mmCIF entry with sequence, helices, sheets and N, C-alpha, C, O atoms, coordinates in Angstrom:
data_MODEL
# 
_entry.id   MODEL 
# 
_entity.id                         1 
_entity.type                       polymer 
_entity.pdbx_number_of_molecules   1 
# 
_entity_poly.entity_id                      1 
_entity_poly.type                           'polypeptide(L)' 
_entity_poly.nstd_linkage                   no 
_entity_poly.nstd_monomer                   no 
_entity_poly.pdbx_seq_one_letter_code       MRRLAEQAVEPYAQLVTALIDRCLGSPGAVLSYVGILDVRDIAPIERYDVK 
_entity_poly.pdbx_seq_one_letter_code_can   MRRLAEQAVEPYAQLVTALIDRCLGSPGAVLSYVGILDVRDIAPIERYDVK 
_entity_poly.pdbx_strand_id                 A 
# 
loop_
_entity_poly_seq.entity_id 
_entity_poly_seq.num 
_entity_poly_seq.mon_id 
_entity_poly_seq.hetero 
1 1  MET n 
1 2  ARG n 
1 3  ARG n 
1 4  LEU n 
1 5  ALA n 
1 6  GLU n 
1 7  GLN n 
1 8  ALA n 
1 9  VAL n 
1 10 GLU n 
1 11 PRO n 
1 12 TYR n 
1 13 ALA n 
1 14 GLN n 
1 15 LEU n 
1 16 VAL n 
1 17 THR n 
1 18 ALA n 
1 19 LEU n 
1 20 ILE n 
1 21 ASP n 
1 22 ARG n 
1 23 CYS n 
1 24 LEU n 
1 25 GLY n 
1 26 SER n 
1 27 PRO n 
1 28 GLY n 
1 29 ALA n 
1 30 VAL n 
1 31 LEU n 
1 32 SER n 
1 33 TYR n 
1 34 VAL n 
1 35 GLY n 
1 36 ILE n 
1 37 LEU n 
1 38 ASP n 
1 39 VAL n 
1 40 ARG n 
1 41 ASP n 
1 42 ILE n 
1 43 ALA n 
1 44 PRO n 
1 45 ILE n 
1 46 GLU n 
1 47 ARG n 
1 48 TYR n 
1 49 ASP n 
1 50 VAL n 
1 51 LYS n 
# 
_struct_asym.id          A 
_struct_asym.entity_id   1 
# 
loop_
_struct_conf.conf_type_id 
_struct_conf.id 
_struct_conf.pdbx_PDB_helix_id 
_struct_conf.beg_label_comp_id 
_struct_conf.beg_label_asym_id 
_struct_conf.beg_label_seq_id 
_struct_conf.pdbx_beg_PDB_ins_code 
_struct_conf.end_label_comp_id 
_struct_conf.end_label_asym_id 
_struct_conf.end_label_seq_id 
_struct_conf.pdbx_end_PDB_ins_code 
_struct_conf.beg_auth_comp_id 
_struct_conf.beg_auth_asym_id 
_struct_conf.beg_auth_seq_id 
_struct_conf.end_auth_comp_id 
_struct_conf.end_auth_asym_id 
_struct_conf.end_auth_seq_id 
_struct_conf.pdbx_PDB_helix_class 
_struct_conf.details 
_struct_conf.pdbx_PDB_helix_length 
HELX_P HELX_P1 AA1 ARG A 2  ? LEU A 24 ? ARG A 2  LEU A 24 1 ? 23 
HELX_P HELX_P2 AA2 ILE A 36 ? VAL A 39 ? ILE A 36 VAL A 39 5 ? 4  
HELX_P HELX_P3 AA3 ILE A 45 ? TYR A 48 ? ILE A 45 TYR A 48 5 ? 4  
# 
_struct_conf_type.id          HELX_P 
_struct_conf_type.criteria    ? 
_struct_conf_type.reference   ? 
# 
loop_
_atom_site.group_PDB 
_atom_site.id 
_atom_site.type_symbol 
_atom_site.label_atom_id 
_atom_site.label_alt_id 
_atom_site.label_comp_id 
_atom_site.label_asym_id 
_atom_site.label_entity_id 
_atom_site.label_seq_id 
_atom_site.pdbx_PDB_ins_code 
_atom_site.Cartn_x 
_atom_site.Cartn_y 
_atom_site.Cartn_z 
_atom_site.occupancy 
_atom_site.B_iso_or_equiv 
_atom_site.pdbx_formal_charge 
_atom_site.auth_seq_id 
_atom_site.auth_comp_id 
_atom_site.auth_asym_id 
_atom_site.auth_atom_id 
_atom_site.pdbx_PDB_model_num 
ATOM 1   N N  . MET A 1 1  ? 18.130  6.585  9.551   1.00 0.00 ? 1  MET A N  1 
ATOM 2   C CA . MET A 1 1  ? 17.111  6.959  8.548   1.00 0.00 ? 1  MET A CA 1 
ATOM 3   C C  . MET A 1 1  ? 17.374  6.091  7.326   1.00 0.00 ? 1  MET A C  1 
ATOM 4   O O  . MET A 1 1  ? 16.436  5.534  6.755   1.00 0.00 ? 1  MET A O  1 
ATOM 5   N N  . ARG A 1 2  ? 18.601  5.970  6.923   1.00 0.00 ? 2  ARG A N  1 
ATOM 6   C CA . ARG A 1 2  ? 18.885  5.068  5.760   1.00 0.00 ? 2  ARG A CA 1 
ATOM 7   C C  . ARG A 1 2  ? 18.348  3.719  5.898   1.00 0.00 ? 2  ARG A C  1 
ATOM 8   O O  . ARG A 1 2  ? 17.763  3.185  4.956   1.00 0.00 ? 2  ARG A O  1 
ATOM 9   N N  . ARG A 1 3  ? 18.526  3.102  7.093   1.00 0.00 ? 3  ARG A N  1 
ATOM 10  C CA . ARG A 1 3  ? 18.139  1.692  7.329   1.00 0.00 ? 3  ARG A CA 1 
ATOM 11  C C  . ARG A 1 3  ? 16.549  1.639  7.266   1.00 0.00 ? 3  ARG A C  1 
ATOM 12  O O  . ARG A 1 3  ? 15.990  0.770  6.597   1.00 0.00 ? 3  ARG A O  1 
ATOM 13  N N  . LEU A 1 4  ? 15.903  2.510  7.920   1.00 0.00 ? 4  LEU A N  1 
ATOM 14  C CA . LEU A 1 4  ? 14.386  2.641  7.796   1.00 0.00 ? 4  LEU A CA 1 
ATOM 15  C C  . LEU A 1 4  ? 13.950  2.701  6.376   1.00 0.00 ? 4  LEU A C  1 
ATOM 16  O O  . LEU A 1 4  ? 13.051  1.965  5.969   1.00 0.00 ? 4  LEU A O  1 
ATOM 17  N N  . ALA A 1 5  ? 14.599  3.612  5.559   1.00 0.00 ? 5  ALA A N  1 
ATOM 18  C CA . ALA A 1 5  ? 14.203  3.636  4.197   1.00 0.00 ? 5  ALA A CA 1 
ATOM 19  C C  . ALA A 1 5  ? 14.389  2.472  3.464   1.00 0.00 ? 5  ALA A C  1 
ATOM 20  O O  . ALA A 1 5  ? 13.536  2.161  2.633   1.00 0.00 ? 5  ALA A O  1 
ATOM 21  N N  . GLU A 1 6  ? 15.513  1.677  3.665   1.00 0.00 ? 6  GLU A N  1 
ATOM 22  C CA . GLU A 1 6  ? 15.743  0.373  2.989   1.00 0.00 ? 6  GLU A CA 1 
ATOM 23  C C  . GLU A 1 6  ? 14.756  -0.624 3.437   1.00 0.00 ? 6  GLU A C  1 
ATOM 24  O O  . GLU A 1 6  ? 14.300  -1.417 2.613   1.00 0.00 ? 6  GLU A O  1 
ATOM 25  N N  . GLN A 1 7  ? 14.377  -0.656 4.698   1.00 0.00 ? 7  GLN A N  1 
ATOM 26  C CA . GLN A 1 7  ? 13.283  -1.676 5.219   1.00 0.00 ? 7  GLN A CA 1 
ATOM 27  C C  . GLN A 1 7  ? 11.962  -1.328 4.542   1.00 0.00 ? 7  GLN A C  1 
ATOM 28  O O  . GLN A 1 7  ? 11.158  -2.231 4.315   1.00 0.00 ? 7  GLN A O  1 
ATOM 29  N N  . ALA A 1 8  ? 11.697  -0.064 4.208   1.00 0.00 ? 8  ALA A N  1 
ATOM 30  C CA . ALA A 1 8  ? 10.410  0.258  3.744   1.00 0.00 ? 8  ALA A CA 1 
ATOM 31  C C  . ALA A 1 8  ? 10.149  0.023  2.240   1.00 0.00 ? 8  ALA A C  1 
ATOM 32  O O  . ALA A 1 8  ? 9.006   -0.056 1.790   1.00 0.00 ? 8  ALA A O  1 
ATOM 33  N N  . VAL A 1 9  ? 11.194  -0.079 1.532   1.00 0.00 ? 9  VAL A N  1 
ATOM 34  C CA . VAL A 1 9  ? 11.086  -0.148 0.059   1.00 0.00 ? 9  VAL A CA 1 
ATOM 35  C C  . VAL A 1 9  ? 10.225  -1.394 -0.286  1.00 0.00 ? 9  VAL A C  1 
ATOM 36  O O  . VAL A 1 9  ? 9.258   -1.215 -1.026  1.00 0.00 ? 9  VAL A O  1 
ATOM 37  N N  . GLU A 1 10 ? 10.479  -2.592 0.163   1.00 0.00 ? 10 GLU A N  1 
ATOM 38  C CA . GLU A 1 10 ? 9.695   -3.780 -0.293  1.00 0.00 ? 10 GLU A CA 1 
ATOM 39  C C  . GLU A 1 10 ? 8.248   -3.719 0.020   1.00 0.00 ? 10 GLU A C  1 
ATOM 40  O O  . GLU A 1 10 ? 7.432   -3.965 -0.868  1.00 0.00 ? 10 GLU A O  1 
ATOM 41  N N  . PRO A 1 11 ? 7.840   -3.382 1.325   1.00 0.00 ? 11 PRO A N  1 
ATOM 42  C CA . PRO A 1 11 ? 6.459   -3.291 1.657   1.00 0.00 ? 11 PRO A CA 1 
ATOM 43  C C  . PRO A 1 11 ? 5.611   -2.220 0.820   1.00 0.00 ? 11 PRO A C  1 
ATOM 44  O O  . PRO A 1 11 ? 4.470   -2.417 0.402   1.00 0.00 ? 11 PRO A O  1 
ATOM 45  N N  . TYR A 1 12 ? 6.321   -1.119 0.658   1.00 0.00 ? 12 TYR A N  1 
ATOM 46  C CA . TYR A 1 12 ? 5.670   -0.115 -0.200  1.00 0.00 ? 12 TYR A CA 1 
ATOM 47  C C  . TYR A 1 12 ? 5.554   -0.422 -1.623  1.00 0.00 ? 12 TYR A C  1 
ATOM 48  O O  . TYR A 1 12 ? 4.591   0.015  -2.254  1.00 0.00 ? 12 TYR A O  1 
ATOM 49  N N  . ALA A 1 13 ? 6.475   -1.156 -2.197  1.00 0.00 ? 13 ALA A N  1 
ATOM 50  C CA . ALA A 1 13 ? 6.445   -1.534 -3.601  1.00 0.00 ? 13 ALA A CA 1 
ATOM 51  C C  . ALA A 1 13 ? 5.211   -2.636 -3.613  1.00 0.00 ? 13 ALA A C  1 
ATOM 52  O O  . ALA A 1 13 ? 4.392   -2.607 -4.532  1.00 0.00 ? 13 ALA A O  1 
ATOM 53  N N  . GLN A 1 14 ? 5.132   -3.476 -2.695  1.00 0.00 ? 14 GLN A N  1 
ATOM 54  C CA . GLN A 1 14 ? 3.980   -4.402 -2.745  1.00 0.00 ? 14 GLN A CA 1 
ATOM 55  C C  . GLN A 1 14 ? 2.639   -3.743 -2.584  1.00 0.00 ? 14 GLN A C  1 
ATOM 56  O O  . GLN A 1 14 ? 1.644   -4.171 -3.169  1.00 0.00 ? 14 GLN A O  1 
ATOM 57  N N  . LEU A 1 15 ? 2.618   -2.667 -1.762  1.00 0.00 ? 15 LEU A N  1 
ATOM 58  C CA . LEU A 1 15 ? 1.350   -1.970 -1.618  1.00 0.00 ? 15 LEU A CA 1 
ATOM 59  C C  . LEU A 1 15 ? 1.011   -1.247 -3.016  1.00 0.00 ? 15 LEU A C  1 
ATOM 60  O O  . LEU A 1 15 ? -0.130  -1.270 -3.476  1.00 0.00 ? 15 LEU A O  1 
ATOM 61  N N  . VAL A 1 16 ? 1.921   -0.704 -3.557  1.00 0.00 ? 16 VAL A N  1 
ATOM 62  C CA . VAL A 1 16 ? 1.789   0.044  -4.860  1.00 0.00 ? 16 VAL A CA 1 
ATOM 63  C C  . VAL A 1 16 ? 1.313   -1.044 -5.928  1.00 0.00 ? 16 VAL A C  1 
ATOM 64  O O  . VAL A 1 16 ? 0.382   -0.781 -6.688  1.00 0.00 ? 16 VAL A O  1 
ATOM 65  N N  . THR A 1 17 ? 1.900   -2.133 -5.963  1.00 0.00 ? 17 THR A N  1 
ATOM 66  C CA . THR A 1 17 ? 1.514   -3.225 -7.015  1.00 0.00 ? 17 THR A CA 1 
ATOM 67  C C  . THR A 1 17 ? 0.131   -3.546 -6.586  1.00 0.00 ? 17 THR A C  1 
ATOM 68  O O  . THR A 1 17 ? -0.689  -3.551 -7.504  1.00 0.00 ? 17 THR A O  1 
ATOM 69  N N  . ALA A 1 18 ? -0.286  -3.799 -5.471  1.00 0.00 ? 18 ALA A N  1 
ATOM 70  C CA . ALA A 1 18 ? -1.584  -4.349 -5.019  1.00 0.00 ? 18 ALA A CA 1 
ATOM 71  C C  . ALA A 1 18 ? -2.577  -3.168 -5.471  1.00 0.00 ? 18 ALA A C  1 
ATOM 72  O O  . ALA A 1 18 ? -3.601  -3.500 -6.068  1.00 0.00 ? 18 ALA A O  1 
ATOM 73  N N  . LEU A 1 19 ? -2.345  -1.875 -5.231  1.00 0.00 ? 19 LEU A N  1 
ATOM 74  C CA . LEU A 1 19 ? -3.266  -0.913 -5.652  1.00 0.00 ? 19 LEU A CA 1 
ATOM 75  C C  . LEU A 1 19 ? -3.405  -0.832 -7.121  1.00 0.00 ? 19 LEU A C  1 
ATOM 76  O O  . LEU A 1 19 ? -4.520  -0.641 -7.607  1.00 0.00 ? 19 LEU A O  1 
ATOM 77  N N  . ILE A 1 20 ? -2.375  -0.960 -7.851  1.00 0.00 ? 20 ILE A N  1 
ATOM 78  C CA . ILE A 1 20 ? -2.446  -0.968 -9.323  1.00 0.00 ? 20 ILE A CA 1 
ATOM 79  C C  . ILE A 1 20 ? -3.297  -2.089 -9.741  1.00 0.00 ? 20 ILE A C  1 
ATOM 80  O O  . ILE A 1 20 ? -4.269  -1.924 -10.478 1.00 0.00 ? 20 ILE A O  1 
ATOM 81  N N  . ASP A 1 21 ? -2.901  -3.341 -9.230  1.00 0.00 ? 21 ASP A N  1 
ATOM 82  C CA . ASP A 1 21 ? -3.767  -4.504 -9.637  1.00 0.00 ? 21 ASP A CA 1 
ATOM 83  C C  . ASP A 1 21 ? -5.258  -4.287 -9.323  1.00 0.00 ? 21 ASP A C  1 
ATOM 84  O O  . ASP A 1 21 ? -6.094  -4.650 -10.150 1.00 0.00 ? 21 ASP A O  1 
ATOM 85  N N  . ARG A 1 22 ? -5.640  -3.694 -8.129  1.00 0.00 ? 22 ARG A N  1 
ATOM 86  C CA . ARG A 1 22 ? -6.973  -3.425 -7.926  1.00 0.00 ? 22 ARG A CA 1 
ATOM 87  C C  . ARG A 1 22 ? -7.535  -2.527 -8.819  1.00 0.00 ? 22 ARG A C  1 
ATOM 88  O O  . ARG A 1 22 ? -8.672  -2.799 -9.203  1.00 0.00 ? 22 ARG A O  1 
ATOM 89  N N  . CYS A 1 23 ? -6.973  -1.454 -9.267  1.00 0.00 ? 23 CYS A N  1 
ATOM 90  C CA . CYS A 1 23 ? -7.369  -0.503 -10.306 1.00 0.00 ? 23 CYS A CA 1 
ATOM 91  C C  . CYS A 1 23 ? -7.558  -1.122 -11.641 1.00 0.00 ? 23 CYS A C  1 
ATOM 92  O O  . CYS A 1 23 ? -8.561  -0.875 -12.311 1.00 0.00 ? 23 CYS A O  1 
ATOM 93  N N  . LEU A 1 24 ? -6.612  -1.925 -12.047 1.00 0.00 ? 24 LEU A N  1 
ATOM 94  C CA . LEU A 1 24 ? -6.766  -2.644 -13.332 1.00 0.00 ? 24 LEU A CA 1 
ATOM 95  C C  . LEU A 1 24 ? -7.788  -3.696 -13.294 1.00 0.00 ? 24 LEU A C  1 
ATOM 96  O O  . LEU A 1 24 ? -8.306  -4.062 -14.349 1.00 0.00 ? 24 LEU A O  1 
ATOM 97  N N  . GLY A 1 25 ? -8.131  -4.227 -12.141 1.00 0.00 ? 25 GLY A N  1 
ATOM 98  C CA . GLY A 1 25 ? -9.125  -5.163 -11.986 1.00 0.00 ? 25 GLY A CA 1 
ATOM 99  C C  . GLY A 1 25 ? -10.615 -4.606 -11.845 1.00 0.00 ? 25 GLY A C  1 
ATOM 100 O O  . GLY A 1 25 ? -11.607 -5.334 -11.854 1.00 0.00 ? 25 GLY A O  1 
ATOM 101 N N  . SER A 1 26 ? -10.637 -3.261 -11.719 1.00 0.00 ? 26 SER A N  1 
ATOM 102 C CA . SER A 1 26 ? -12.003 -2.742 -11.492 1.00 0.00 ? 26 SER A CA 1 
ATOM 103 C C  . SER A 1 26 ? -12.118 -1.718 -12.503 1.00 0.00 ? 26 SER A C  1 
ATOM 104 O O  . SER A 1 26 ? -12.180 -0.570 -12.062 1.00 0.00 ? 26 SER A O  1 
ATOM 105 N N  . PRO A 1 27 ? -12.164 -1.873 -13.828 1.00 0.00 ? 27 PRO A N  1 
ATOM 106 C CA . PRO A 1 27 ? -12.364 -0.883 -14.898 1.00 0.00 ? 27 PRO A CA 1 
ATOM 107 C C  . PRO A 1 27 ? -13.617 -0.148 -14.667 1.00 0.00 ? 27 PRO A C  1 
ATOM 108 O O  . PRO A 1 27 ? -14.647 -0.763 -14.393 1.00 0.00 ? 27 PRO A O  1 
ATOM 109 N N  . GLY A 1 28 ? -13.586 1.218  -14.768 1.00 0.00 ? 28 GLY A N  1 
ATOM 110 C CA . GLY A 1 28 ? -14.720 1.975  -14.688 1.00 0.00 ? 28 GLY A CA 1 
ATOM 111 C C  . GLY A 1 28 ? -15.085 2.409  -13.175 1.00 0.00 ? 28 GLY A C  1 
ATOM 112 O O  . GLY A 1 28 ? -15.831 3.362  -12.950 1.00 0.00 ? 28 GLY A O  1 
ATOM 113 N N  . ALA A 1 29 ? -14.539 1.684  -12.232 1.00 0.00 ? 29 ALA A N  1 
ATOM 114 C CA . ALA A 1 29 ? -14.852 1.837  -10.824 1.00 0.00 ? 29 ALA A CA 1 
ATOM 115 C C  . ALA A 1 29 ? -14.197 3.129  -10.320 1.00 0.00 ? 29 ALA A C  1 
ATOM 116 O O  . ALA A 1 29 ? -13.153 3.507  -10.851 1.00 0.00 ? 29 ALA A O  1 
ATOM 117 N N  . VAL A 1 30 ? -14.732 3.792  -9.368  1.00 0.00 ? 30 VAL A N  1 
ATOM 118 C CA . VAL A 1 30 ? -14.028 4.945  -8.731  1.00 0.00 ? 30 VAL A CA 1 
ATOM 119 C C  . VAL A 1 30 ? -13.520 4.401  -7.403  1.00 0.00 ? 30 VAL A C  1 
ATOM 120 O O  . VAL A 1 30 ? -14.251 4.049  -6.478  1.00 0.00 ? 30 VAL A O  1 
ATOM 121 N N  . LEU A 1 31 ? -12.179 4.369  -7.407  1.00 0.00 ? 31 LEU A N  1 
ATOM 122 C CA . LEU A 1 31 ? -11.434 3.907  -6.191  1.00 0.00 ? 31 LEU A CA 1 
ATOM 123 C C  . LEU A 1 31 ? -10.792 5.068  -5.439  1.00 0.00 ? 31 LEU A C  1 
ATOM 124 O O  . LEU A 1 31 ? -10.073 5.847  -6.065  1.00 0.00 ? 31 LEU A O  1 
ATOM 125 N N  . SER A 1 32 ? -11.020 5.241  -4.054  1.00 0.00 ? 32 SER A N  1 
ATOM 126 C CA . SER A 1 32 ? -10.582 6.381  -3.402  1.00 0.00 ? 32 SER A CA 1 
ATOM 127 C C  . SER A 1 32 ? -10.051 5.961  -1.987  1.00 0.00 ? 32 SER A C  1 
ATOM 128 O O  . SER A 1 32 ? -10.697 5.252  -1.216  1.00 0.00 ? 32 SER A O  1 
ATOM 129 N N  . TYR A 1 33 ? -8.792  6.478  -1.722  1.00 0.00 ? 33 TYR A N  1 
ATOM 130 C CA . TYR A 1 33 ? -8.209  6.090  -0.494  1.00 0.00 ? 33 TYR A CA 1 
ATOM 131 C C  . TYR A 1 33 ? -7.687  7.397  0.196   1.00 0.00 ? 33 TYR A C  1 
ATOM 132 O O  . TYR A 1 33 ? -6.912  8.156  -0.386  1.00 0.00 ? 33 TYR A O  1 
ATOM 133 N N  . VAL A 1 34 ? -8.149  7.620  1.464   1.00 0.00 ? 34 VAL A N  1 
ATOM 134 C CA . VAL A 1 34 ? -7.801  8.761  2.164   1.00 0.00 ? 34 VAL A CA 1 
ATOM 135 C C  . VAL A 1 34 ? -6.470  8.622  2.956   1.00 0.00 ? 34 VAL A C  1 
ATOM 136 O O  . VAL A 1 34 ? -5.635  9.523  3.039   1.00 0.00 ? 34 VAL A O  1 
ATOM 137 N N  . GLY A 1 35 ? -6.356  7.320  3.564   1.00 0.00 ? 35 GLY A N  1 
ATOM 138 C CA . GLY A 1 35 ? -5.213  7.060  4.380   1.00 0.00 ? 35 GLY A CA 1 
ATOM 139 C C  . GLY A 1 35 ? -4.808  5.662  4.316   1.00 0.00 ? 35 GLY A C  1 
ATOM 140 O O  . GLY A 1 35 ? -5.439  4.899  3.584   1.00 0.00 ? 35 GLY A O  1 
ATOM 141 N N  . ILE A 1 36 ? -3.723  5.206  5.073   1.00 0.00 ? 36 ILE A N  1 
ATOM 142 C CA . ILE A 1 36 ? -3.306  3.884  5.072   1.00 0.00 ? 36 ILE A CA 1 
ATOM 143 C C  . ILE A 1 36 ? -4.285  2.887  5.650   1.00 0.00 ? 36 ILE A C  1 
ATOM 144 O O  . ILE A 1 36 ? -4.297  1.698  5.332   1.00 0.00 ? 36 ILE A O  1 
ATOM 145 N N  . LEU A 1 37 ? -5.135  3.468  6.551   1.00 0.00 ? 37 LEU A N  1 
ATOM 146 C CA . LEU A 1 37 ? -6.224  2.626  7.124   1.00 0.00 ? 37 LEU A CA 1 
ATOM 147 C C  . LEU A 1 37 ? -7.210  2.178  6.071   1.00 0.00 ? 37 LEU A C  1 
ATOM 148 O O  . LEU A 1 37 ? -7.815  1.112  6.192   1.00 0.00 ? 37 LEU A O  1 
ATOM 149 N N  . ASP A 1 38 ? -7.372  2.961  5.069   1.00 0.00 ? 38 ASP A N  1 
ATOM 150 C CA . ASP A 1 38 ? -8.325  2.523  3.992   1.00 0.00 ? 38 ASP A CA 1 
ATOM 151 C C  . ASP A 1 38 ? -7.851  1.304  3.083   1.00 0.00 ? 38 ASP A C  1 
ATOM 152 O O  . ASP A 1 38 ? -8.605  0.733  2.296   1.00 0.00 ? 38 ASP A O  1 
ATOM 153 N N  . VAL A 1 39 ? -6.559  0.982  3.276   1.00 0.00 ? 39 VAL A N  1 
ATOM 154 C CA . VAL A 1 39 ? -6.085  -0.140 2.439   1.00 0.00 ? 39 VAL A CA 1 
ATOM 155 C C  . VAL A 1 39 ? -5.729  -1.357 3.297   1.00 0.00 ? 39 VAL A C  1 
ATOM 156 O O  . VAL A 1 39 ? -4.977  -2.248 2.903   1.00 0.00 ? 39 VAL A O  1 
ATOM 157 N N  . ARG A 1 40 ? -6.293  -1.336 4.439   1.00 0.00 ? 40 ARG A N  1 
ATOM 158 C CA . ARG A 1 40 ? -5.987  -2.567 5.257   1.00 0.00 ? 40 ARG A CA 1 
ATOM 159 C C  . ARG A 1 40 ? -6.528  -3.843 4.819   1.00 0.00 ? 40 ARG A C  1 
ATOM 160 O O  . ARG A 1 40 ? -6.136  -4.892 5.332   1.00 0.00 ? 40 ARG A O  1 
ATOM 161 N N  . ASP A 1 41 ? -7.508  -3.812 3.792   1.00 0.00 ? 41 ASP A N  1 
ATOM 162 C CA . ASP A 1 41 ? -7.907  -5.079 3.175   1.00 0.00 ? 41 ASP A CA 1 
ATOM 163 C C  . ASP A 1 41 ? -6.957  -5.567 2.126   1.00 0.00 ? 41 ASP A C  1 
ATOM 164 O O  . ASP A 1 41 ? -6.963  -6.740 1.755   1.00 0.00 ? 41 ASP A O  1 
ATOM 165 N N  . ILE A 1 42 ? -6.092  -4.607 1.621   1.00 0.00 ? 42 ILE A N  1 
ATOM 166 C CA . ILE A 1 42 ? -5.146  -4.971 0.547   1.00 0.00 ? 42 ILE A CA 1 
ATOM 167 C C  . ILE A 1 42 ? -3.743  -5.372 1.104   1.00 0.00 ? 42 ILE A C  1 
ATOM 168 O O  . ILE A 1 42 ? -3.055  -6.204 0.512   1.00 0.00 ? 42 ILE A O  1 
ATOM 169 N N  . ALA A 1 43 ? -3.294  -4.705 2.365   1.00 0.00 ? 43 ALA A N  1 
ATOM 170 C CA . ALA A 1 43 ? -2.119  -4.978 2.838   1.00 0.00 ? 43 ALA A CA 1 
ATOM 171 C C  . ALA A 1 43 ? -2.122  -4.898 4.396   1.00 0.00 ? 43 ALA A C  1 
ATOM 172 O O  . ALA A 1 43 ? -2.813  -4.056 4.970   1.00 0.00 ? 43 ALA A O  1 
ATOM 173 N N  . PRO A 1 44 ? -1.417  -5.697 5.003   1.00 0.00 ? 44 PRO A N  1 
ATOM 174 C CA . PRO A 1 44 ? -1.359  -5.605 6.584   1.00 0.00 ? 44 PRO A CA 1 
ATOM 175 C C  . PRO A 1 44 ? -0.741  -4.274 6.972   1.00 0.00 ? 44 PRO A C  1 
ATOM 176 O O  . PRO A 1 44 ? 0.452   -4.086 6.734   1.00 0.00 ? 44 PRO A O  1 
ATOM 177 N N  . ILE A 1 45 ? -1.499  -3.316 7.571   1.00 0.00 ? 45 ILE A N  1 
ATOM 178 C CA . ILE A 1 45 ? -1.003  -2.090 7.947   1.00 0.00 ? 45 ILE A CA 1 
ATOM 179 C C  . ILE A 1 45 ? -0.019  -2.112 9.032   1.00 0.00 ? 45 ILE A C  1 
ATOM 180 O O  . ILE A 1 45 ? 0.661   -1.111 9.263   1.00 0.00 ? 45 ILE A O  1 
ATOM 181 N N  . GLU A 1 46 ? 0.103   -3.212 9.727   1.00 0.00 ? 46 GLU A N  1 
ATOM 182 C CA . GLU A 1 46 ? 1.200   -3.220 10.791  1.00 0.00 ? 46 GLU A CA 1 
ATOM 183 C C  . GLU A 1 46 ? 2.643   -3.139 10.078  1.00 0.00 ? 46 GLU A C  1 
ATOM 184 O O  . GLU A 1 46 ? 3.642   -2.791 10.708  1.00 0.00 ? 46 GLU A O  1 
ATOM 185 N N  . ARG A 1 47 ? 2.671   -3.465 8.808   1.00 0.00 ? 47 ARG A N  1 
ATOM 186 C CA . ARG A 1 47 ? 4.010   -3.416 8.152   1.00 0.00 ? 47 ARG A CA 1 
ATOM 187 C C  . ARG A 1 47 ? 4.459   -1.908 8.004   1.00 0.00 ? 47 ARG A C  1 
ATOM 188 O O  . ARG A 1 47 ? 5.626   -1.613 7.749   1.00 0.00 ? 47 ARG A O  1 
ATOM 189 N N  . TYR A 1 48 ? 3.524   -1.037 8.167   1.00 0.00 ? 48 TYR A N  1 
ATOM 190 C CA . TYR A 1 48 ? 3.774   0.357  7.784   1.00 0.00 ? 48 TYR A CA 1 
ATOM 191 C C  . TYR A 1 48 ? 4.013   1.164  9.041   1.00 0.00 ? 48 TYR A C  1 
ATOM 192 O O  . TYR A 1 48 ? 4.183   2.380  8.951   1.00 0.00 ? 48 TYR A O  1 
ATOM 193 N N  . ASP A 1 49 ? 4.036   0.508  10.274  1.00 0.00 ? 49 ASP A N  1 
ATOM 194 C CA . ASP A 1 49 ? 4.223   1.212  11.613  1.00 0.00 ? 49 ASP A CA 1 
ATOM 195 C C  . ASP A 1 49 ? 5.649   1.562  11.721  1.00 0.00 ? 49 ASP A C  1 
ATOM 196 O O  . ASP A 1 49 ? 6.491   0.670  11.819  1.00 0.00 ? 49 ASP A O  1 
ATOM 197 N N  . VAL A 1 50 ? 5.977   2.836  11.708  1.00 0.00 ? 50 VAL A N  1 
ATOM 198 C CA . VAL A 1 50 ? 7.380   3.261  11.820  1.00 0.00 ? 50 VAL A CA 1 
ATOM 199 C C  . VAL A 1 50 ? 7.702   3.410  13.446  1.00 0.00 ? 50 VAL A C  1 
ATOM 200 O O  . VAL A 1 50 ? 6.981   4.012  14.241  1.00 0.00 ? 50 VAL A O  1 
ATOM 201 N N  . LYS A 1 51 ? 8.795   2.810  13.725  1.00 0.00 ? 51 LYS A N  1 
ATOM 202 C CA . LYS A 1 51 ? 9.224   2.812  15.254  1.00 0.00 ? 51 LYS A CA 1 
ATOM 203 C C  . LYS A 1 51 ? 10.500  3.454  15.237  1.00 0.00 ? 51 LYS A C  1 
ATOM 204 O O  . LYS A 1 51 ? 11.122  3.619  16.286  1.00 0.00 ? 51 LYS A O  1 
# 
């Protein structure tokens, strides 16, 4: 479990950064995401496949 968590840190940090950048780049816009599939244009969702 620890190895999995260590591997997940960087991709999730990049995803959070991309989401924040998108929010800051769209002032006044309402952005809504229900699940990981909604962000596939921001980040490759294959990186979040837990095996």
